[in-house]
C-alpha positions in Angstrom: 0.0 0.0 0.0 1.3 3.5 -0.9 0.7 6.4 1.4 0.9 9.8 -0.1 0.9 13.2 1.6 -1.8 15.6 0.3 0.4 18.7 -0.3 3.5 19.1 -2.5 6.8 19.6 -0.6 10.2 21.0 -1.5 13.2 18.7 -1.2 14.3 20.7 1.9 10.9 20.1 3.6 11.0 16.4 2.7 14.4 16.0 4.3 13.2 17.4 7.6 10.3 15.0 7.9 10.8 12.9 11.1 9.7 9.6 9.6 11.6 9.4 6.3 14.2 6.9 7.8 11.5 4.4 8.7 10.9 1.2 6.8 9.5 0.8 4.3 11.4 3.6 2.7 9.9 6.9 1.6 10.6 8.5 -1.7 10.3 12.1 -3.1 9.4 12.5 -6.7 8.6 15.9 -8.2 7.3 17.3 -4.9 5.2 14.3 -4.0 6.1 12.0 -1.1 5.1 8.4 -1.0 6.0 5.3 0.9 7.5 2.5 -1.2 5.7 -0.9 -0.8 7.6 -3.7 0.9 9.0 -6.3 -1.6 7.2 -9.7 -1.6 8.4 -13.3 -1.9 8.8 -13.2 -5.7 11.1 -10.2 -5.3 13.2 -12.1 -2.8 13.5 -15.2 -5.1 14.6 -13.0 -8.0 17.1 -11.1 -5.9 18.6 -14.4 -4.6 19.0 -15.7 -8.2 20.6 -12.4 -9.3 23.0 -12.5 -6.4 24.0 -16.1 -7.5 24.6 -15.0 -11.1 26.7 -11.9 -10.0 28.8 -14.0 -7.6 29.3 -16.6 -10.3 30.7 -14.0 -12.6 33.5 -13.2 -10.2 35.0 -16.7 -10.5 
């Protein structure tokens, strides 16, 4: 679920918000602030496979 603030902010205002370090992460795009959704199980499986491919390329 994405939570958006009703008003537009400047980057300076966004950086002073007390909750931007919380998880899941918050993002600032063209004055709009929204909370990024938590990745799901499919994301974790893809990430794991990608890590294996990257690690295999080092050998």
